[in-house]
C-alpha positions as CSV (number, residue, x, y, z in Angstrom):
1,M,0.0,0.0,0.0
2,N,1.6,3.3,-1.0
3,S,1.5,6.5,1.1
4,A,-1.2,8.1,-0.9
5,A,-3.6,5.2,-0.3
6,L,-2.8,5.1,3.4
7,S,-3.3,8.8,3.7
8,A,-6.7,8.6,1.9
9,L,-7.8,5.8,4.2
10,H,-6.7,7.7,7.3
11,N,-8.4,10.9,6.1
12,H,-11.7,9.1,5.5
13,F,-11.8,6.7,8.4
14,G,-9.7,8.3,11.1
15,D,-8.9,6.2,14.1
16,R,-10.9,3.2,12.8
17,L,-7.9,2.5,10.5
18,S,-5.0,1.0,12.4
19,T,-1.4,0.3,11.4
20,A,-0.3,-0.8,14.9
21,E,1.9,-3.9,14.7
22,A,-0.2,-5.9,17.2
23,V,-3.4,-5.3,15.3
24,R,-1.8,-6.2,12.0
25,E,-0.3,-9.3,13.5
26,A,-3.8,-10.4,14.7
27,H,-5.0,-10.2,11.1
28,G,-2.1,-11.9,9.5
29,R,-3.1,-15.5,10.3
30,D,-6.1,-17.8,10.6
31,E,-6.8,-20.8,12.8
32,S,-4.6,-23.1,10.8
33,R,-1.5,-21.3,11.9
34,I,0.3,-22.5,8.8
35,D,0.8,-19.2,6.9
36,F,1.4,-15.7,8.1
37,Q,1.5,-12.4,6.3
38,L,1.0,-8.9,7.7
39,P,-1.6,-6.5,6.1
40,D,-0.4,-2.9,5.6
41,A,-3.4,-1.7,7.6
42,V,-6.6,-2.8,9.3
43,L,-9.9,-1.1,8.9
44,F,-12.7,-1.7,11.5
45,A,-15.9,-1.2,9.5
46,S,-19.1,-0.3,11.4
47,S,-21.6,-0.1,8.6
48,E,-22.4,-1.2,5.0
49,Q,-21.4,2.3,3.9
50,D,-18.0,1.8,5.4
51,V,-17.6,-1.3,3.3
52,V,-18.6,0.5,0.1
53,D,-16.3,3.4,0.9
54,A,-13.4,1.0,1.6
55,L,-14.0,-0.8,-1.7
56,E,-14.0,2.5,-3.6
57,L,-10.7,3.6,-2.0
58,A,-9.2,0.2,-2.7
59,R,-10.3,0.4,-6.3
60,T,-9.0,3.9,-6.7
61,H,-5.6,3.2,-5.2
62,K,-5.3,-0.4,-6.4
63,V,-5.1,-1.8,-2.9
64,P,-5.7,-5.5,-2.2
65,L,-8.6,-5.9,0.3
66,V,-9.3,-9.0,2.4
67,P,-12.5,-9.4,4.4
68,F,-11.9,-10.5,8.0
69,A,-14.2,-11.3,11.0
70,V,-13.1,-13.7,13.7
71,G,-10.3,-15.5,11.7
72,S,-11.5,-19.0,12.3
73,S,-10.9,-20.3,8.8
74,L,-8.6,-23.3,8.4
75,E,-7.3,-23.0,4.8
76,G,-5.7,-19.5,4.9
77,Q,-8.7,-17.6,3.5
78,V,-8.1,-14.4,5.6
79,I,-4.4,-14.1,5.2
80,P,-3.4,-11.0,3.2
81,V,-0.8,-12.7,1.0
82,R,-0.3,-9.4,-1.0
83,G,-0.5,-7.1,2.0
84,G,-3.0,-4.3,1.5
85,L,-6.1,-3.7,3.7
86,S,-7.6,-6.2,6.1
87,L,-11.3,-5.2,6.3
88,N,-12.5,-6.2,9.8
89,L,-16.3,-6.8,9.7
90,S,-16.7,-7.9,13.4
91,G,-18.2,-4.5,14.2
92,L,-21.2,-5.3,11.9
93,N,-22.6,-7.5,14.6
94,R,-26.3,-6.8,15.0
95,V,-29.1,-9.2,14.7
96,L,-31.4,-6.9,12.7
97,G,-34.6,-8.9,13.1
98,I,-36.1,-12.3,13.8
99,E,-39.3,-13.3,12.2
100,P,-40.5,-16.4,14.1
101,G,-43.5,-17.0,11.8
102,G,-41.2,-17.0,8.8
103,F,-38.5,-19.1,10.5
104,Q,-35.8,-16.6,9.6
105,A,-33.5,-13.9,10.9
106,T,-31.7,-11.0,9.2
107,V,-28.2,-10.3,10.5
108,Q,-25.0,-8.4,9.8
109,P,-22.0,-10.4,8.7
110,G,-20.1,-10.1,11.9
111,V,-22.8,-11.8,14.0
112,T,-21.5,-15.1,15.3
113,Y,-23.8,-18.1,15.2
114,P,-23.7,-18.7,19.0
115,E,-25.0,-15.1,19.4
116,L,-27.8,-15.7,16.9
117,N,-28.7,-18.8,18.7
118,R,-28.9,-17.0,22.0
119,Q,-31.3,-14.5,20.6
120,A,-33.4,-17.1,18.6
121,R,-33.8,-19.5,21.5
122,R,-36.4,-17.2,23.2
123,H,-38.6,-17.9,20.1
124,G,-38.0,-21.6,20.2
125,L,-35.8,-21.5,17.2
126,F,-32.1,-22.0,16.3
127,W,-29.5,-21.7,13.5
128,A,-28.6,-25.3,12.7
129,V,-25.2,-25.0,11.1
130,D,-22.6,-25.7,13.8
131,P,-18.9,-25.7,12.7
132,G,-17.6,-25.7,16.3
133,A,-15.6,-22.5,16.3
134,E,-17.4,-19.3,17.2
135,A,-17.5,-18.3,13.5
136,S,-19.3,-15.3,12.0
137,L,-22.3,-15.8,9.7
138,G,-20.5,-13.8,7.0
139,G,-17.4,-16.0,7.3
140,M,-19.5,-19.1,7.3
141,A,-21.3,-18.0,4.1
142,S,-17.9,-17.1,2.5
143,T,-16.6,-20.7,3.0
144,N,-20.0,-22.5,2.9
145,A,-19.2,-23.9,6.3
146,S,-21.2,-26.8,7.8
147,G,-20.2,-29.0,10.7
148,T,-22.1,-31.3,13.0
149,G,-25.6,-30.3,12.1
150,A,-25.2,-30.7,8.3
151,V,-26.3,-34.3,8.3
152,K,-29.9,-33.2,8.9
153,Y,-30.1,-29.5,8.2
154,G,-27.6,-29.0,5.4
155,T,-24.7,-26.6,5.0
156,T,-24.6,-22.8,5.2
157,R,-25.6,-22.7,1.5
158,D,-28.9,-24.5,2.3
159,N,-29.7,-22.1,5.2
160,V,-29.0,-18.7,3.7
161,L,-32.1,-17.2,2.0
162,E,-30.9,-13.7,0.9
163,M,-27.8,-11.6,1.1
164,R,-26.6,-8.1,0.3
165,V,-23.2,-8.0,-1.3
166,A,-20.9,-5.0,-2.0
167,L,-19.0,-5.2,-5.2
168,I,-15.7,-3.6,-6.1
169,D,-17.3,-1.4,-8.7
170,G,-19.4,0.4,-6.0
171,R,-22.7,-1.5,-6.4
172,V,-24.5,-3.2,-3.6
173,I,-26.7,-6.0,-4.9
174,R,-29.4,-8.2,-3.3
175,V,-29.1,-11.9,-4.2
176,G,-31.6,-14.6,-3.2
177,S,-35.0,-14.0,-1.7
178,K,-36.6,-14.0,1.7
179,A,-39.2,-16.4,0.3
180,R,-38.6,-20.1,1.0
181,K,-38.0,-20.8,-2.7
182,T,-37.4,-18.9,-5.9
183,S,-36.8,-19.7,-9.5
184,A,-36.3,-16.1,-10.6
185,G,-33.3,-16.1,-12.9
186,Y,-29.7,-17.1,-12.3
187,D,-28.8,-18.2,-8.8
188,L,-26.3,-15.5,-7.9
189,K,-26.7,-16.0,-4.2
190,N,-25.0,-19.4,-4.4
191,L,-22.3,-17.9,-6.5
192,F,-21.2,-15.7,-3.6
193,I,-21.6,-18.5,-1.0
194,G,-18.2,-20.3,-0.9
195,A,-16.5,-17.6,-2.9
196,E,-14.3,-16.7,0.1
197,G,-14.6,-12.9,-0.5
198,T,-13.0,-13.1,-3.9
199,L,-16.1,-11.7,-5.8
200,G,-17.6,-9.3,-3.3
201,V,-18.1,-8.5,0.4
202,I,-21.2,-9.8,2.2
203,T,-22.9,-7.0,4.2
204,E,-26.1,-8.6,5.3
205,L,-27.7,-12.0,5.4
206,T,-31.2,-13.4,5.9
207,V,-30.9,-16.9,7.2
208,R,-33.2,-19.8,7.9
209,L,-34.0,-20.8,11.4
210,W,-35.4,-24.2,12.7
211,P,-37.7,-25.2,15.6
212,L,-35.8,-26.5,18.6
213,P,-36.4,-30.3,18.9
214,S,-38.6,-31.2,21.8
215,E,-36.8,-34.3,22.9
216,L,-33.1,-35.1,22.4
217,V,-30.7,-37.9,23.3
218,V,-27.1,-38.6,22.5
219,L,-25.9,-42.2,22.0
220,R,-22.2,-43.0,22.5
221,C,-20.9,-46.2,21.0
222,N,-17.4,-47.7,20.7
223,F,-15.9,-49.7,17.9
224,Q,-12.7,-51.6,17.3
225,T,-11.8,-49.7,14.0
226,V,-12.8,-46.5,12.3
227,Q,-13.9,-48.6,9.3
228,E,-16.5,-50.4,11.6
229,A,-17.7,-47.1,12.9
230,A,-18.1,-45.6,9.4
231,A,-19.9,-48.7,8.2
232,C,-22.3,-48.3,11.2
233,A,-22.9,-44.7,10.2
234,V,-23.9,-45.7,6.7
235,G,-26.3,-48.2,8.2
236,I,-27.9,-45.6,10.5
237,M,-28.4,-43.2,7.5
238,G,-29.9,-46.1,5.5
239,A,-32.4,-46.8,8.3
240,A,-33.9,-43.3,7.8
241,L,-33.4,-42.3,11.5
242,Q,-32.6,-38.8,10.4
243,P,-30.1,-38.1,13.3
244,E,-29.5,-34.5,14.4
245,R,-25.8,-35.2,14.4
246,L,-23.7,-38.3,13.6
247,E,-20.0,-37.9,14.4
248,L,-17.0,-40.1,14.4
249,I,-14.0,-39.4,16.7
250,D,-11.1,-41.9,16.8
251,E,-9.1,-43.2,19.8
252,R,-6.3,-40.7,19.4
253,E,-8.7,-37.7,19.6
254,I,-10.6,-39.4,22.5
255,H,-7.3,-39.6,24.4
256,A,-6.6,-36.0,23.7
257,V,-10.0,-35.0,24.9
258,N,-9.6,-37.1,28.1
259,V,-6.3,-35.4,28.8
260,H,-7.3,-31.9,27.9
261,L,-10.8,-31.8,29.4
262,G,-10.4,-34.3,32.2
263,R,-12.8,-36.8,30.7
264,A,-12.8,-40.6,31.1
265,Y,-14.2,-41.8,27.8
266,P,-13.2,-45.3,26.6
267,E,-10.3,-44.7,24.1
268,F,-11.7,-46.4,21.1
269,P,-13.1,-45.2,17.7
270,T,-16.5,-43.8,18.8
271,L,-19.7,-42.7,17.2
272,W,-21.7,-39.9,18.9
273,I,-25.3,-40.0,17.6
274,E,-27.8,-37.3,18.5
275,L,-31.5,-38.2,17.9
276,G,-34.4,-35.7,18.1
277,S,-38.1,-36.3,18.2
278,P,-41.3,-34.4,19.0
279,S,-42.2,-36.8,21.9
280,R,-40.4,-39.1,24.3
281,A,-42.2,-42.1,23.0
282,A,-41.0,-41.5,19.4
283,L,-37.5,-40.8,20.7
284,E,-37.3,-44.1,22.6
285,E,-38.5,-45.9,19.5
286,S,-35.7,-44.3,17.4
287,L,-33.2,-45.0,20.1
288,A,-34.1,-48.7,20.3
289,L,-33.5,-49.0,16.6
290,C,-30.3,-47.1,16.8
291,H,-29.1,-49.4,19.6
292,E,-29.9,-52.5,17.5
293,L,-28.0,-51.1,14.4
294,C,-24.9,-50.2,16.5
295,R,-24.8,-53.7,18.1
296,D,-25.2,-55.4,14.8
297,A,-22.3,-53.4,13.4
298,G,-20.0,-54.4,16.3
299,G,-20.6,-51.5,18.6
300,Q,-20.0,-51.8,22.3
301,N,-20.3,-49.8,25.6
302,L,-23.5,-48.0,24.4
303,Q,-24.3,-45.1,26.6
304,A,-27.2,-42.6,26.3
305,A,-27.1,-39.0,27.5
306,Y,-30.5,-37.3,28.0
307,S,-30.0,-34.3,30.2
308,P,-28.9,-31.0,28.6
309,Q,-25.8,-31.0,30.8
310,E,-24.7,-34.5,29.6
311,R,-25.4,-33.6,26.0
312,E,-23.5,-30.4,26.2
313,A,-20.5,-32.2,27.7
314,V,-20.5,-34.6,24.7
315,W,-20.6,-31.8,22.1
316,E,-18.0,-29.7,24.0
317,A,-15.7,-32.7,23.7
318,R,-16.3,-33.0,20.0
319,H,-15.9,-29.2,19.4
320,K,-12.7,-29.1,21.4
321,A,-11.2,-32.3,19.9
322,Y,-9.0,-30.2,17.5
323,S,-7.7,-27.8,20.2
324,S,-7.1,-30.8,22.5
325,M,-4.9,-32.5,19.9
326,V,-3.0,-29.3,19.3
327,A,-2.5,-28.9,23.1
328,L,-1.2,-32.5,23.3
329,H,1.8,-31.7,20.9
330,P,3.1,-28.2,21.8
331,G,5.6,-26.8,19.3
332,H,4.3,-28.9,16.4
333,V,2.7,-27.6,13.2
334,N,-0.8,-29.0,12.5
335,L,-2.4,-29.7,9.2
336,S,-6.2,-30.3,9.3
337,T,-7.5,-31.9,6.1
338,D,-11.1,-32.0,4.9
339,V,-12.6,-34.4,2.3
340,C,-16.1,-35.5,1.5
341,V,-17.0,-38.7,-0.4
342,P,-20.3,-40.4,-1.4
343,L,-21.6,-42.1,1.8
344,H,-21.3,-45.6,0.5
345,R,-17.6,-45.2,-0.2
346,L,-16.8,-43.7,3.2
347,P,-15.7,-46.9,5.0
348,E,-13.2,-47.8,2.3
349,V,-11.7,-44.3,1.9
350,L,-11.3,-44.0,5.7
351,D,-9.8,-47.4,6.1
352,A,-7.3,-46.9,3.2
353,T,-6.2,-43.5,4.6
354,R,-5.8,-45.0,8.1
355,Q,-3.7,-47.8,6.6
356,R,-1.4,-45.4,4.8
357,C,-0.9,-43.4,8.0
358,D,-0.1,-46.5,9.9
359,E,2.3,-47.8,7.3
360,R,4.2,-44.5,7.4
361,E,4.1,-44.4,11.2
362,L,2.2,-41.1,11.2
363,D,0.5,-40.0,14.4
364,A,-2.6,-38.9,12.6
365,S,-6.0,-38.6,14.1
366,F,-9.5,-38.9,12.5
367,V,-12.8,-37.1,13.1
368,G,-15.7,-36.8,10.8
369,H,-19.3,-35.7,10.1
370,V,-19.7,-39.2,8.9
371,G,-23.5,-39.0,8.3
372,D,-22.8,-37.0,5.2
373,G,-19.5,-38.6,4.2
374,N,-17.2,-35.7,5.4
375,F,-14.1,-36.5,7.5
376,H,-10.9,-34.8,8.7
377,V,-7.4,-36.1,9.3
378,L,-5.3,-34.0,11.6
379,F,-1.6,-34.4,10.9
380,H,1.2,-32.9,13.0
381,A,5.0,-32.8,13.3
382,A,7.8,-30.6,14.4
383,P,8.3,-27.8,11.8
384,G,11.8,-28.9,10.9
385,D,11.0,-32.7,10.6
386,K,11.3,-32.9,6.9
387,P,11.0,-36.7,6.6
388,T,7.7,-36.7,8.5
389,W,6.3,-33.8,6.6
390,D,7.2,-35.5,3.3
391,A,5.3,-38.5,4.5
392,I,2.4,-36.4,5.6
393,H,2.1,-34.6,2.2
394,A,2.4,-37.9,0.3
395,T,-0.4,-39.4,2.4
396,Y,-2.5,-36.3,1.9
397,D,-2.0,-36.5,-1.9
398,E,-3.0,-40.1,-1.9
399,M,-6.1,-39.5,0.2
400,M,-7.1,-36.7,-2.2
401,A,-6.5,-38.9,-5.2
402,L,-8.6,-41.7,-3.8
403,T,-11.3,-39.2,-2.8
404,L,-11.6,-37.8,-6.3
405,S,-11.5,-41.2,-7.9
406,V,-14.6,-42.3,-6.0
407,G,-16.5,-39.1,-6.9
408,G,-15.7,-37.1,-3.8
409,T,-14.6,-33.6,-3.3
410,C,-11.4,-32.0,-2.0
411,S,-13.3,-29.9,0.5
412,G,-16.6,-30.6,2.2
413,E,-16.6,-27.5,4.4
414,H,-13.2,-25.8,4.9
415,G,-13.1,-24.2,1.4
416,I,-10.0,-23.8,-0.8
417,G,-8.1,-20.7,0.4
418,L,-4.3,-21.1,0.0
419,H,-3.9,-24.8,0.9
420,K,-6.1,-26.7,-1.5
421,Q,-5.5,-25.0,-4.8
422,K,-3.8,-27.9,-6.5
423,Y,-6.5,-30.2,-5.4
424,L,-9.2,-27.9,-6.8
425,A,-7.3,-27.8,-10.1
426,Q,-7.4,-31.6,-10.2
427,E,-11.1,-31.8,-9.2
428,R,-12.3,-29.0,-11.4
429,A,-9.9,-29.1,-14.3
430,D,-12.7,-28.7,-16.8
431,T,-14.2,-25.6,-15.2
432,L,-11.3,-23.8,-13.5
433,G,-10.9,-21.5,-16.5
434,L,-14.5,-20.5,-16.3
435,M,-14.1,-19.8,-12.6
436,R,-11.2,-17.5,-13.5
437,E,-13.4,-15.7,-16.1
438,I,-16.1,-15.2,-13.4
439,K,-13.5,-13.8,-11.0
440,A,-12.3,-11.4,-13.8
441,L,-15.9,-10.2,-14.5
442,F,-16.5,-9.2,-10.8
443,D,-13.0,-8.2,-9.9
444,P,-11.0,-7.3,-13.1
445,E,-8.0,-6.0,-11.2
446,H,-7.9,-8.9,-8.7
447,L,-8.1,-6.7,-5.6
448,L,-10.6,-8.8,-3.6
449,N,-8.8,-11.4,-1.5
450,P,-6.2,-12.1,-4.1
451,G,-4.4,-15.4,-4.3
452,K,-7.2,-17.4,-2.9
453,I,-9.0,-20.4,-4.5
454,F,-6.6,-20.1,-7.5
455,E,-3.6,-18.1,-8.3
C-alpha cells in the first residue's frame, strides 16, 4: 500500500484505521497457523457504507482488500498474501430482526452463530449450522461452512435465503430471496456463497431458522476400528433415522479430549449420535432401533445422554477435539484436512487412509461428520522434521486422489483458500478456466482477497 492510499484511508476513516503492529499481526493468520502475512493496515468497519467506501478507495488506489471477521478459517482464507487492507467486519454484529413466523433472521455479517442462537432461543428457534468455532455468519457463508448439524439441516448454503453484497465497482446488490423458494433467474446467491470474499463483500444475510427439537438424546458407541464405525454410520443413515448429528472421533482424539478436558471416555473409535423427536415415545423408538443397528455393526459400551448437561458435555468434547490434539503436541505444526465422499464409499476411503498413515508411522487422528461422508485427518509434526512432513504430504495427496477417484470432493466444508488450490485444479480441471473468467468479471484488477481459490 503506497503512502497516498494510506493517507486517503486515514483521512476518510480516522482512528478506525490501524497500522499498529499488534493489530496487523492479529489479522495476519487464521486458525490453521500455517501461513502468516501482515496486512499494511486494518480497517474496522461499522456499517455497510464503510464497506462501500473502503472498496471505492481500494479500487481507486489499487489496494488489495481481504474481508476478516473472527479469523476461524482453516485454509488460509483471511491471510493477506499481498499485503494491503484487512477489512474487519466484526463490528457489523447486530441481529437486525427475527421473524418467528417466517423461521428466519436478518443479521449483519459479523454476528457469530452462537450469538444468533442466544437470541433465537427465546422464540423456540435455532440456527442449525454448527462448525464448532465461534464463526461469524458472513465468514460461514464465504466458505460454505457446515459442521455437526449438516447431516440433517444442510450446509450454510442450504440455510441462507438472501444476502446483500458490496461489489468492487461500488454497487450493492441483493441476491436470493426472503421467500422459502425462488426460480427467478440465475442463482447469484449461491455464486457468492463459498467464494471466500473473492467476488464481493457480504454486508447482510437473511438466514433460515429451525424449531428446537422437543426431545433429544445422544448415544455414544465404541468400535474396534474407524472402518467399523463408518460402516455403522452408513447403516444408520440407511435406516432413515434422520439423526440431528452423527459424528466419528477416533481413539487418538478421544485420548486428547480425556487429557485436555479431564474426561474418562473409553479410548476407542467412537460414534456420537444425536437423535431428536417431538415426543419421548417417538424418541425411545428411534433410540431402540439405533441401539440395534450399533450392536449389529460391532458397537460396544453403548451409553445414552438425556440431560442438557450431559449432551452439552459430549458436544463440548467434539468441538474441542481439535484444540485438545493441538495442546497435546506443543511446538508442532498442525495440518487439518477435509474431504467428503459419497456415503457408501466412506468406510473404504477412511480405512485406506488410516492404513497409509499406519504404514508411514504417522501420528494422525481422524474425526468426521460421517453421516454426510465428510471427514478430517489431523496431521502434526515438528516444523523442521522434513521426513515426517514429506510422508504427511504424500499421504494427503494419496487421500485426495482416492477421494476424487470415487466421486468425492477436496473440500466438504473448509473451502480452498491457500492450501487446496492444487486439489481444486485436479477436481475442477474442466471448469477452472470458467471460474477465472467469473473472477475477472466481478474483480477485473484482482483486488478482492487475491491469491485465494486459484492463483
